[in-house]
C-alpha positions, 0 to 999 in steps of 0.5 A: 500500500502506498504511503500518504504524505500530507503537504501543508502548503502547495508550491504549485497548483494541483488537481484533486484526483477524486473530483477534478477540482483545482487545489490552489497554490498555498493550500494543503493536500495529500499526495501518494504514489501507488505502485512501483515508480508510480506517478504521484496523485493528489487529493484535497483535504475534503477527499482523502485517499481510499484504500483501493486507490493506494494499491495497484495490486489485485487487492484493489478490486475487493477493496473498491467493492467494499467502498462501493458497498459502504457508499451505497447502503446509506442510499437505500430506502429503509426496509429495502432488504432486496436492495441490501441483498443485491448490494451484498451479492455484488460485493460477494461476486467481486470478492469471489472473482478476486479469490479465483484470480488468486487461485489461478495465479497459484495454479501457474506454479508447478511446484506450488508457492507458499506465499501465493497459497496463503493469499489464495486461501485468504481470498477464498475465505474472504469470498466465503465470508462475503457470501455468508453475509449475503445469505444471513440478511434476515428481513423483518417479516412481522405483519403490520397491525390493522386498526380493524383488529382492535376495539380500542384505538389507543391500543391499536396505536400503541401496538402499531408504534411498537411494531414500527419501532421493531421494524426500524430496529430490525433494519438498522441491525441488518445494515449494521451487521452487514457493514460490520461483517463486510469490513471485517473481511481480510483480503 
């Protein structure tokens, strides 16, 4: 992973690599040069580097998928379990592709390679974990209380409020567990 340098003041104008806006002379910025003899890239303080941008190895693919997952989940409507499952499916697919690439690299070695073997095992484990996350999303399926089922309106409102709170809590739990599990995967 490339080392990130913080420059407090710029001697020249730079362009932020994320948004393309100009970082004026005299302002601070971040700089990094991913890869062997990589060209230096710049970011303003409002758009710091993401892990996928700091490497040019195969590892950048699942890291970018994780970043996409983290960016997309807050945009889901509350209770959109199909959307959450779809995002997790895309993430798991990217991680599985990464694992297959690591395994293909290992297969190229006639007598094996312990370092590539370890990378392939870690990648396959990560892919299995990503698929487990996708399969463990439990949608909230309790039926919404209906006013017709209650004689007293206050009782209905209390029951409905309790149901709505349980529904919201179930969604927050599903999102939190999915993100926590995805972020804990090692590539």
